[in-house]
TIVEX-202102 format. One record per atom (N, C-alpha, C, O, CB): x, y, z; residue number from 1. Coordinates in Angstrom, 1 decimal, padded with zeros to 4 digits, always signed. Glycine has a CB too. Layout:
! TIVEX-202102
NURO     c1     c2     c3   n
NURO      X      Y      Z NUM
...
***
This chain:
! TIVEX-202102
NURO     c1     c2     c3   n
NURO +000.8 -001.2 +000.1   1
NURO +000.0 -000.1 +000.0   1
NURO +000.9 +001.2 +000.0   1
NURO +001.5 +001.6 +001.0   1
NURO -001.1 -000.1 +001.1   1
NURO +000.9 +001.8 -001.1   2
NURO +001.8 +003.0 -001.2   2
NURO +001.0 +004.3 -001.2   2
NURO +000.0 +004.3 -002.0   2
NURO +002.8 +003.0 -002.6   2
NURO +001.2 +005.3 -000.5   3
NURO +000.5 +006.4 -000.7   3
NURO -001.0 +006.1 +000.0   3
NURO -001.3 +005.2 +000.7   3
NURO +000.5 +006.6 -002.2   3
NURO -001.7 +007.2 -000.3   4
NURO -003.0 +007.3 +000.1   4
NURO -004.1 +007.4 -001.1   4
NURO -004.7 +008.4 -001.4   4
NURO -003.1 +008.6 +001.0   4
NURO -004.2 +006.3 -001.7   5
NURO -005.0 +006.3 -003.0   5
NURO -006.5 +006.4 -002.7   5
NURO -007.0 +005.8 -001.8   5
NURO -004.8 +005.0 -003.9   5
NURO -007.1 +007.2 -003.6   6
NURO -008.6 +007.4 -003.5   6
NURO -009.3 +006.1 -003.5   6
NURO -009.3 +005.4 -004.6   6
NURO -009.2 +008.2 -004.8   6
NURO -010.0 +005.5 -002.4   7
NURO -010.6 +004.1 -002.3   7
NURO -011.6 +003.9 -003.4   7
NURO -011.7 +002.7 -003.9   7
NURO -011.3 +003.9 -000.9   7
NURO -012.4 +005.0 -003.9   8
NURO -013.2 +005.0 -004.9   8
NURO -012.6 +004.2 -006.2   8
NURO -013.3 +003.6 -007.0   8
NURO -013.6 +006.4 -005.2   8
NURO -011.4 +004.4 -006.2   9
NURO -010.6 +004.0 -007.6   9
NURO -009.8 +002.7 -007.4   9
NURO -009.0 +002.4 -008.3   9
NURO -009.5 +005.2 -008.1   9
NURO -010.1 +002.0 -006.4  10
NURO -009.4 +000.7 -006.1  10
NURO -009.8 -000.3 -007.0  10
NURO -011.0 -000.6 -007.3  10
NURO -009.6 +000.1 -004.7  10
NURO -008.6 -000.9 -007.7  11
NURO -008.8 -002.1 -008.6  11
NURO -008.9 -003.3 -007.6  11
NURO -007.8 -003.5 -007.0  11
NURO -007.6 -002.3 -009.8  11
NURO -009.9 -004.1 -007.5  12
NURO -010.1 -005.1 -006.9  12
NURO -008.8 -006.1 -007.1  12
NURO -008.3 -006.7 -006.2  12
NURO -011.3 -005.6 -007.2  12
NURO -008.4 -006.3 -008.5  13
NURO -007.4 -007.1 -008.8  13
NURO -006.1 -006.6 -008.2  13
NURO -005.3 -007.5 -007.7  13
NURO -007.3 -007.3 -010.1  13
NURO -005.8 -005.4 -008.0  14
NURO -004.8 -004.9 -007.3  14
NURO -004.7 -005.2 -005.8  14
NURO -003.6 -005.3 -005.3  14
NURO -004.7 -003.6 -007.5  14
NURO -005.7 -005.3 -005.1  15
NURO -005.9 -005.5 -003.8  15
NURO -005.6 -007.1 -003.6  15
NURO -005.0 -007.5 -002.7  15
NURO -007.3 -005.1 -003.3  15
NURO -006.1 -008.0 -004.5  16
NURO -005.6 -009.3 -004.5  16
NURO -004.3 -009.4 -004.5  16
NURO -003.6 -010.2 -003.8  16
NURO -006.1 -010.0 -005.5  16
NURO -003.7 -008.6 -005.5  17
NURO -002.1 -008.6 -005.7  17
NURO -001.3 -008.2 -004.5  17
NURO -000.3 -008.8 -004.1  17
NURO -001.7 -007.7 -006.7  17
NURO -002.0 -007.2 -003.9  18
NURO -001.2 -006.7 -002.6  18
NURO -001.3 -007.8 -001.5  18
NURO -000.2 -007.9 -000.9  18
NURO -001.9 -005.3 -002.0  18
NURO -002.4 -008.5 -001.3  19
NURO -002.5 -009.5 -000.3  19
NURO -001.7 -010.7 -000.7  19
NURO -001.3 -011.4 +000.3  19
NURO -004.0 -009.9 -000.1  19
NURO -001.6 -011.1 -001.9  20
NURO -000.6 -012.1 -002.3  20
NURO +000.8 -011.7 -002.1  20
NURO +001.6 -012.5 -001.6  20
NURO -000.7 -012.4 -003.7  20
NURO +001.0 -010.5 -002.3  21
NURO +002.5 -010.0 -002.1  21
NURO +002.6 -009.9 -000.5  21
NURO +003.7 -010.2 +000.0  21
NURO +002.8 -008.3 -002.8  21
NURO +001.7 -009.7 +000.2  22
NURO +001.9 -009.6 +001.7  22
NURO +002.2 -010.9 +002.1  22
NURO +003.2 -011.1 +002.9  22
NURO +000.7 -009.0 +002.4  22
NURO +001.2 -011.9 +001.7  23
NURO +001.5 -013.2 +002.1  23
NURO +003.0 -013.6 +001.9  23
NURO +003.6 -014.1 +002.9  23
NURO +000.6 -014.1 +001.3  23
NURO +003.4 -013.4 +000.7  24
NURO +004.6 -013.9 +000.2  24
NURO +005.8 -013.3 +001.2  24
NURO +006.7 -014.0 +001.7  24
NURO +004.7 -013.4 -001.3  24
NURO +005.6 -012.1 +001.3  25
NURO +006.5 -011.3 +002.1  25
NURO +006.7 -011.8 +003.7  25
NURO +007.7 -011.9 +004.3  25
NURO +006.0 -009.9 +002.1  25
NURO +005.4 -012.1 +004.1  26
NURO +005.3 -012.6 +005.6  26
NURO +006.0 -014.0 +005.8  26
NURO +006.6 -014.3 +006.8  26
NURO +003.7 -012.7 +006.2  26
NURO +005.8 -015.0 +004.7  27
NURO +006.3 -016.3 +004.7  27
NURO +007.7 -016.2 +004.5  27
NURO +008.4 -017.1 +004.9  27
NURO +005.7 -017.2 +003.7  27
NURO +008.2 -015.2 +003.7  28
NURO +009.7 -015.1 +003.5  28
NURO +010.5 -014.3 +004.7  28
NURO +011.7 -014.2 +004.6  28
NURO +009.9 -014.3 +002.2  28
NURO +009.7 -013.9 +005.7  29
NURO +010.1 -013.3 +006.9  29
NURO +010.5 -011.8 +006.6  29
NURO +011.2 -011.2 +007.3  29
NURO +011.4 -014.1 +007.6  29
NURO +010.0 -011.2 +005.4  30
NURO +010.5 -009.9 +005.1  30
NURO +009.6 -008.7 +005.6  30
NURO +009.8 -007.5 +005.5  30
NURO +010.7 -009.9 +003.7  30
NURO +008.2 -009.4 +006.3  31
NURO +007.4 -008.5 +006.9  31
NURO +006.9 -009.0 +008.1  31
NURO +006.3 -010.1 +008.2  31
NURO +006.3 -008.2 +006.1  31
NURO +007.0 -008.3 +009.2  32
NURO +006.5 -008.7 +010.5  32
NURO +005.0 -009.1 +010.4  32
NURO +004.1 -008.5 +009.8  32
NURO +006.6 -007.6 +011.5  32
NURO +004.8 -010.3 +011.1  33
NURO +003.3 -010.8 +011.2  33
NURO +002.3 -009.9 +011.8  33
NURO +001.1 -009.9 +011.4  33
NURO +003.3 -012.1 +012.0  33
NURO +002.8 -009.1 +012.7  34
NURO +001.9 -008.1 +013.4  34
NURO +001.4 -006.9 +012.4  34
NURO +000.3 -006.6 +012.3  34
NURO +002.5 -007.6 +014.6  34
NURO +002.6 -006.4 +011.8  35
NURO +002.2 -005.5 +010.7  35
NURO +001.4 -006.0 +009.5  35
NURO +000.7 -005.2 +009.0  35
NURO +003.3 -005.0 +010.2  35
NURO +001.5 -007.3 +009.1  36
NURO +000.9 -007.9 +008.0  36
NURO -000.7 -007.9 +008.6  36
NURO -001.6 -007.5 +007.9  36
NURO +001.7 -009.5 +007.6  36
NURO -001.0 -008.3 +009.7  37
NURO -002.3 -008.3 +010.3  37
NURO -002.9 -007.0 +010.1  37
NURO -003.9 -006.9 +009.5  37
NURO -002.2 -008.7 +011.9  37
NURO -002.2 -005.9 +010.5  38
NURO -002.8 -004.6 +010.4  38
NURO -003.1 -004.2 +009.1  38
NURO -004.2 -003.8 +008.9  38
NURO -001.8 -003.5 +010.8  38
NURO -002.2 -004.5 +008.1  39
NURO -002.3 -004.2 +006.7  39
NURO -003.6 -004.9 +006.2  39
NURO -004.4 -004.3 +005.4  39
NURO -001.1 -004.7 +005.9  39
NURO -003.7 -006.0 +006.6  40
NURO -004.8 -007.0 +006.3  40
NURO -006.1 -006.3 +006.8  40
NURO -006.9 -005.9 +005.9  40
NURO -004.7 -008.5 +007.1  40
NURO -006.2 -006.0 +007.9  41
NURO -007.3 -005.2 +008.3  41
NURO -007.6 -004.0 +007.6  41
NURO -008.8 -003.7 +007.4  41
NURO -007.2 -004.8 +009.6  41
NURO -006.6 -003.3 +007.3  42
NURO -006.9 -002.1 +006.5  42
NURO -007.5 -002.3 +005.1  42
NURO -008.4 -001.7 +004.6  42
NURO -005.5 -001.4 +006.2  42
NURO -006.9 -003.3 +004.4  43
NURO -007.5 -003.8 +003.3  43
NURO -008.9 -004.2 +003.4  43
NURO -009.7 -003.7 +002.6  43
NURO -006.8 -004.8 +002.8  43
NURO -009.3 -005.2 +004.5  44
NURO -010.7 -005.6 +004.6  44
NURO -011.5 -004.5 +004.8  44
NURO -012.6 -004.4 +004.2  44
NURO -010.9 -006.6 +005.7  44
NURO -011.1 -003.3 +005.6  45
NURO -012.0 -002.2 +005.8  45
NURO -012.2 -001.4 +004.4  45
NURO -013.3 -000.9 +004.2  45
NURO -011.4 -001.4 +006.9  45
NURO -011.1 -001.3 +003.7  46
NURO -011.3 -000.8 +002.5  46
NURO -012.4 -001.4 +001.5  46
NURO -013.2 -000.7 +000.8  46
NURO -010.1 -000.9 +002.0  46
NURO -012.3 -002.9 +001.6  47
NURO -013.2 -003.5 +000.8  47
NURO -014.6 -003.4 +001.3  47
NURO -015.6 -003.3 +000.5  47
NURO -012.7 -004.7 +000.6  47
NURO -014.8 -003.4 +002.5  48
NURO -016.2 -003.3 +003.1  48
NURO -016.8 -001.7 +002.8  48
NURO -018.0 -001.4 +002.6  48
NURO -016.2 -003.6 +004.9  48
NURO -015.8 -000.8 +002.9  49
NURO -016.4 +000.6 +002.4  49
NURO -016.5 +000.6 +001.0  49
NURO -017.4 +001.4 +000.6  49
NURO -015.6 +001.8 +002.9  49
NURO -015.9 +000.1 +000.1  50
NURO -016.1 +000.1 -001.2  50
NURO -017.6 -000.5 -001.6  50
NURO -018.4 +000.1 -002.3  50
NURO -015.0 -000.6 -001.9  50
NURO -017.9 -001.7 -001.1  51
NURO -019.1 -002.3 -001.1  51
NURO -020.2 -001.5 -000.5  51
NURO -021.3 -001.4 -001.1  51
NURO -019.1 -003.5 -000.5  51
NURO -019.9 -000.8 +000.6  52
NURO -020.9 +000.0 +001.3  52
NURO -021.3 +001.2 +000.3  52
NURO -022.5 +001.6 +000.2  52
NURO -020.1 +000.6 +002.7  52
NURO -020.3 +001.7 -000.4  53
NURO -020.5 +003.0 -001.3  53
NURO -021.3 +002.3 -002.5  53
NURO -022.3 +002.9 -003.0  53
NURO -018.9 +003.7 -001.9  53
NURO -021.0 +001.2 -003.0  54
NURO -021.6 +000.6 -004.2  54
NURO -023.4 +000.4 -003.7  54
NURO -024.3 +000.8 -004.4  54
NURO -020.8 -001.1 -004.5  54
NURO -023.5 -000.2 -002.6  55
NURO -024.9 -000.3 -002.2  55
NURO -025.6 +001.0 -002.1  55
NURO -026.7 +001.1 -002.6  55
NURO -025.1 -000.9 -000.9  55
NURO -024.9 +002.0 -001.5  56
NURO -025.5 +003.4 -001.4  56
NURO -025.8 +003.9 -002.7  56
NURO -026.8 +004.6 -002.8  56
NURO -024.7 +004.4 -000.7  56
NURO -025.1 +003.8 -003.8  57
NURO -025.1 +004.5 -005.1  57
NURO -026.3 +003.7 -005.7  57
NURO -027.2 +004.3 -006.3  57
NURO -023.6 +004.4 -006.1  57
NURO -026.3 +002.3 -005.4  58
NURO -027.3 +001.5 -006.2  58
NURO -028.6 +001.8 -005.7  58
NURO -029.5 +002.1 -006.4  58
NURO -027.2 -000.1 -006.2  58
NURO -028.8 +002.0 -004.3  59
NURO -030.0 +002.3 -003.5  59
NURO -030.5 +003.8 -004.2  59
NURO -031.6 +004.0 -004.6  59
NURO -029.7 +002.4 -001.7  59
NURO -029.5 +004.6 -004.2  60
NURO -029.9 +006.2 -004.7  60
NURO -030.4 +005.9 -006.2  60
NURO -031.6 +006.3 -006.3  60
NURO -028.4 +007.4 -004.8  60
NURO -029.9 +005.4 -007.2  61
NURO -030.2 +005.2 -008.4  61
NURO -031.7 +004.5 -008.6  61
NURO -032.5 +004.9 -009.4  61
NURO -029.1 +004.3 -008.8  61
NURO -031.9 +003.4 -007.7  62
NURO -033.2 +002.8 -007.6  62
NURO -034.2 +003.8 -007.2  62
NURO -035.2 +004.0 -007.8  62
NURO -033.3 +001.5 -006.7  62
NURO -034.0 +004.6 -006.1  63
NURO -035.0 +005.6 -005.7  63
NURO -035.1 +006.6 -006.6  63
NURO -036.1 +007.2 -006.6  63
NURO -034.7 +006.3 -004.3  63
NURO -034.2 +007.0 -007.5  64
NURO -034.4 +007.9 -008.6  64
NURO -035.2 +007.5 -009.7  64
NURO -036.0 +008.2 -010.2  64
NURO -033.3 +008.4 -009.1  64
NURO -035.0 +006.1 -010.1  65
NURO -035.9 +005.4 -011.0  65
NURO -037.1 +005.3 -010.6  65
NURO -038.0 +005.6 -011.4  65
NURO -035.4 +004.2 -011.3  65
NURO -037.5 +004.9 -009.3  66
NURO -038.8 +004.7 -008.6  66
NURO -039.5 +006.1 -008.7  66
NURO -040.6 +006.2 -009.3  66
NURO -038.6 +004.2 -007.0  66
NURO -039.0 +007.1 -008.3  67
NURO -039.4 +008.5 -008.3  67
NURO -039.9 +008.8 -009.7  67
NURO -041.0 +009.3 -009.9  67
NURO -038.2 +009.5 -007.9  67
NURO -039.2 +008.5 -010.5  68
NURO -039.8 +009.0 -012.1  68
NURO -040.8 +008.0 -012.6  68
NURO -041.6 +008.4 -013.4  68
NURO -038.5 +009.0 -013.4  68
NURO -040.8 +006.9 -012.2  69
NURO -042.0 +006.0 -012.6  69
NURO -043.2 +006.4 -011.7  69
NURO -044.3 +006.3 -012.2  69
NURO -041.7 +004.4 -012.3  69
NURO -043.0 +006.9 -010.6  70
NURO -044.2 +007.2 -009.7  70
NURO -044.7 +008.6 -010.6  70
NURO -045.9 +008.7 -010.9  70
NURO -043.8 +007.5 -007.9  70
NURO -043.8 +009.6 -010.9  71
NURO -044.2 +010.9 -011.4  71
NURO -045.1 +010.6 -012.7  71
NURO -046.1 +011.2 -013.0  71
NURO -042.8 +011.9 -011.7  71
NURO -044.4 +009.5 -013.5  72
NURO -045.1 +009.2 -014.7  72
NURO -046.5 +008.6 -014.5  72
NURO -047.4 +008.9 -015.2  72
NURO -044.3 +008.3 -015.6  72
NURO -046.7 +007.8 -013.4  73
NURO -047.8 +007.1 -013.2  73
NURO -048.9 +008.3 -012.8  73
NURO -050.0 +008.3 -013.2  73
NURO -047.5 +005.9 -012.1  73
NURO -048.5 +009.0 -012.0  74
NURO -049.4 +010.2 -011.5  74
NURO -049.8 +011.3 -012.7  74
NURO -050.9 +011.9 -012.7  74
NURO -048.5 +011.1 -010.4  74
NURO -048.8 +011.3 -013.6  75
NURO -049.3 +012.2 -014.8  75
NURO -050.3 +011.7 -015.7  75
NURO -051.1 +012.4 -016.3  75
NURO -048.1 +012.5 -015.7  75
NURO -050.2 +010.1 -015.7  76
NURO -051.2 +009.5 -016.4  76
NURO -052.5 +009.2 -015.7  76
NURO -053.4 +008.6 -016.2  76
NURO -050.6 +008.3 -016.9  76
NURO -052.7 +009.8 -014.4  77
NURO -053.8 +009.6 -013.7  77
NURO -054.0 +008.4 -012.8  77
NURO -055.0 +008.1 -012.2  77
NURO -054.8 +009.5 -014.6  77
NURO -052.8 +007.8 -012.7  78
NURO -052.6 +006.7 -011.7  78
NURO -052.4 +007.0 -010.3  78
NURO -052.3 +008.2 -010.1  78
NURO -051.6 +005.9 -012.0  78
NURO -052.2 +006.2 -009.4  79
NURO -051.9 +006.5 -007.9  79
NURO -050.6 +006.3 -007.6  79
NURO -050.1 +005.4 -008.2  79
NURO -052.8 +005.8 -007.0  79
NURO -050.0 +006.9 -006.6  80
NURO -048.6 +006.7 -006.1  80
NURO -048.4 +005.3 -005.4  80
NURO -049.1 +005.0 -004.5  80
NURO -048.3 +007.8 -005.1  80
NURO -047.6 +004.6 -005.9  81
NURO -047.2 +003.4 -005.2  81
NURO -046.9 +003.6 -003.7  81
NURO -046.3 +004.7 -003.3  81
NURO -045.9 +002.7 -005.9  81
NURO -047.3 +002.7 -003.0  82
NURO -047.2 +002.6 -001.4  82
NURO -048.1 +003.7 -000.9  82
NURO -047.8 +004.2 +000.2  82
NURO -045.7 +002.8 -000.7  82
NURO -049.1 +004.3 -001.5  83
NURO -049.8 +005.3 -001.0  83
NURO -051.3 +004.6 -000.7  83
NURO -052.3 +005.3 -000.2  83
NURO -049.9 +006.6 -002.1  83
***
């Protein structure tokens, strides 16, 4: 993990590569196991945040689409869903 990259632009393949390199370096004795645990926790947190952002974006997009459908239905004389 070099620098503080924007987590929204994280390539999942890069994270896998980082974990593979970390595992290799730990097994080779080049990285302290305690440090490796911390790095792994950071990578896991990043992955959870990326997934959370994806879910929030998806929900917002679905809400916008539903709002548009409800407006179209109201304009055609229908009733609002959930009302």
